[in-house]
C-alpha positions in Angstrom: -6.4 8.6 23.4 -7.5 5.8 21.0 -5.9 4.0 18.2 -7.8 3.1 15.0 -5.4 0.2 14.9 -1.9 -1.1 15.7 -0.5 -4.0 13.8 2.6 -6.1 13.2 4.6 -4.4 10.4 7.5 -6.8 10.5 9.6 -6.3 7.3 10.3 -8.9 4.7 13.7 -9.4 6.1 12.3 -10.1 9.6 13.0 -6.7 11.2 10.2 -6.4 13.8 8.0 -3.3 13.8 4.7 -2.1 15.0 2.7 0.4 13.0 -0.3 2.3 14.3 -2.7 5.0 13.3 -4.0 7.4 16.1 -7.0 9.4 15.0 -7.2 12.2 17.6 -7.4 15.9 16.9 -6.5 16.6 20.5 -3.3 14.4 20.3 -2.4 16.1 17.0 -3.1 19.7 18.0 -2.2 19.8 21.7 1.1 18.0 21.7 4.5 18.3 19.9 5.9 15.2 18.3 8.1 14.2 21.2 5.1 14.6 23.6 2.9 12.5 21.2 5.6 9.8 21.3 5.4 9.7 25.2 1.6 9.5 25.1 1.6 6.7 22.5 4.4 4.7 24.2 2.6 5.0 27.5 -0.6 3.5 25.9 1.4 0.8 24.0 3.1 -0.1 27.3 -0.3 -1.2 28.7 -0.4 -3.9 26.1 3.3 -4.8 25.4 4.9 -3.9 28.7 8.2 -2.0 29.2 9.7 -3.5 26.1 8.2 -0.6 24.2 10.8 1.7 25.7 13.7 -0.3 24.2 12.6 0.5 20.7 15.1 1.3 17.9 13.1 4.1 16.3 9.8 6.1 16.4 8.4 8.0 13.5 5.5 10.5 13.9 3.7 11.8 10.8 0.6 14.0 10.4 -0.7 12.4 7.1 -3.0 15.4 6.4 0.0 17.7 6.3 1.5 16.0 3.3 0.5 16.8 -0.3 0.7 13.2 -1.5 1.8 10.0 0.4 1.4 6.8 -1.5 2.2 4.4 1.4 -0.8 5.0 3.6 -3.5 2.4 3.5 -6.6 4.6 3.3 -7.7 8.0 1.9 -7.1 10.9 4.2 -10.0 13.4 4.2 -10.9 16.3 6.4 -12.6 15.6 9.7 -16.3 15.2 9.4 -16.4 14.8 5.6 -16.6 11.1 5.7 -19.4 11.1 8.4 -21.5 13.5 6.4 -21.1 11.9 3.0 -20.7 8.2 3.8 -24.2 7.1 2.7 -23.9 9.0 -0.6 -20.8 7.2 -1.7 -22.5 3.8 -1.1 -25.6 4.4 -3.1 -25.8 3.7 -6.8 -26.1 6.7 -9.2 -28.2 5.7 -12.1 -26.2 2.7 -13.6 -23.0 3.5 -11.7 -22.4 1.4 -8.6 -19.6 2.4 -6.2 -17.2 -0.2 -4.9 -14.0 0.2 -3.0 -12.6 0.2 0.5 -14.0 3.7 1.1 -17.5 2.5 0.5 -17.4 -0.5 2.8 -19.4 -0.8 6.0 -16.4 -2.2 7.8 -12.7 -2.5 7.5 -12.4 0.9 5.8 -9.0 1.3 4.1 -8.2 -2.5 4.2 -8.5 -5.4 1.8 -11.4 -6.9 3.8 -13.3 -3.6 3.2 -12.7 -3.7 -0.5 -14.1 -7.4 -0.5 -17.1 -6.5 1.5 -17.8 -3.6 -0.8 -17.4 -5.7 -3.9 -19.8 -8.3 -2.5 -22.4 -5.5 -1.8 -22.0 -4.1 -5.3 -22.3 -7.4 -7.0 -25.5 -8.1 -5.0 -26.8 -4.7 -6.0 -26.2 -5.4 -9.7 -27.8 -8.8 -9.5 -30.8 -7.2 -7.9 -31.1 -4.4 -10.5 -30.7 -6.9 -13.4 -33.5 -9.0 -12.0 -35.6 -6.5 -10.0 -39.3 -6.4 -9.9 -40.6 -3.2 -11.6 -41.4 -0.4 -9.1 -39.0 -1.6 -6.4 -35.8 0.3 -5.7 -32.7 -1.0 -3.9 -31.4 2.5 -3.1 -33.0 2.4 0.3 -31.1 -0.8 1.2 -27.5 0.1 1.9 -26.6 -2.7 4.3 -25.0 -5.6 2.5 -26.8 -8.2 4.6 -30.2 -6.6 4.0 -29.5 -6.6 0.2 -28.4 -10.2 0.3 -31.6 -11.3 2.0 -33.8 -9.3 -0.5 -32.0 -10.8 -3.5 -31.5 -14.4 -2.3 -34.8 -15.5 -3.8 -33.8 -14.1 -7.2 -30.4 -15.8 -7.1 -31.9 -19.1 -5.9 -34.6 -18.9 -8.6 -31.9 -18.5 -11.3 -29.9 -21.5 -9.8 -33.0 -23.7 -9.9 -33.7 -22.6 -13.5 -30.2 -23.4 -14.6 -30.3 -26.8 -12.8 -33.5 -27.8 -14.5 -32.3 -26.6 -17.9 -29.1 -28.6 -17.5 -31.0 -31.7 -16.7 -33.2 -31.7 -19.8 
């Protein structure tokens, strides 16, 4: 059983808490909530020791069973949908460039993912505004690869603006 992540969710009034997300169909389907609690606490014990058994509370939610839950940090989609459509939501469609945590190549559902996605889209837009006729960026979905391809364009613009400013 693996966790997507577990993190410190201490409240603003300093009440300590851990929050975690376990993405496991087997854990969800094969166990009742009390059994899932036992499995999760056993796994957390490996990291935090016996102190996990002196908890105040444990809450178990299957996010996909809820109609709408505004407090989760990422979109909940059916199993397999993201894997099948991931590349499609990263690629520009005509003049529309998609940015957001769901289109990031890392940190999906987190602020870092949104920032990575924003950087990728900004780089794409710079490329499209300055592109050489006949080239297409759609085949370059990795932000690092896009950055390498557009660095000469950005650097050339900076050199032009420096020389213009010095006249």
